[in-house]
C-alpha angles and dihedrals in degrees: 000000000000113000118245113262115253112256116260110243119202120195117206126188111198110211121175127182102218105070109164094222098032117022112201092015097153090063097044107124121245119177091344097309133088114262092243091058092057090052093046094050093050093046090048088060091064103103094207095067115095093185136008126203133179110221111205142164096213134073091215091062094046091051092050093048092050089048092061092044101263130129119247135178130199112233134184115292088217098072111125093205145020089250092060089049090050091048092054091057094043092050094074102028128085110250142133095197128030123201119204106208121190112243097213102060107092090174095056111155111229089208088063091058090051092047091054093049095048099076093056091051090052100040117046090189094060115100106190143357139200140170139256138177134201112278110216105162116091090210091055092047089054096042119099088210091067108072114216128205134195124197140197121246093276093055098256118137118262097177144345120211147165086218120092101268139208099033111239118219117193091232096049094114132219095297094062119124118272113238109246129205114215117236110208101230113119136190118196137178101247097238091052093049090054092046094048093047089054093057124087119251110282125232099256090041089057093044095052096027089231114132094197087072090070087072094052093046088056093050099256123154114237116186114213111211114202118224132177098256147333125263112244111257133211115239100148138020087258090060090051091051091052093050091049086070094054113114089241091066104036115113 
């Protein structure tokens, strides 16, 4: 009996020019290279990816990506989210699984990409996966900028929120749930991604401004894979300056 072919995994890095807090962020220079190149090189090291594409709304970004040997595709400037941009690329490419990789994490761990993909390779009934890490700082737990997630006993997401969840009582005991910070790397079955992208924003999604809630509101299973920590991202020029002092980027 002939073995089943291994699923084709497509990685997509959405990268738009018009960030409110940092316009042109993908081309900001870090250690002599544009930010998007650092992300692309790290993602390329994930052995599970059969192909990797930068999805952008700007010709300058596409030109820069092609200059360092990457593959880039121009997408509509009207997309409201990175998921919609990823879906446009996935719509006309051959893939079984699609990985949405954040374009502003130059210290992305390739092993995290592989860890997120693995559950969908092992469980044909699973529809999507994402990552989370222990959340230890009280300030982060309280902050609406740190997205929290709670899971069921199998590791599937119950809810994502900007609110501090789960509530922590002083008498909860040692078996109480560990607060988890969501890490915004997603793996989707391609058909699910295209179906979800075609749906309007859902009520909880609009309330929390978290697009991953659309999956839960439509009854989809999202496996949450726990990793040791999140790579620091770049939201502002100050973040880029701090990262430039990281040992990885010192000359």
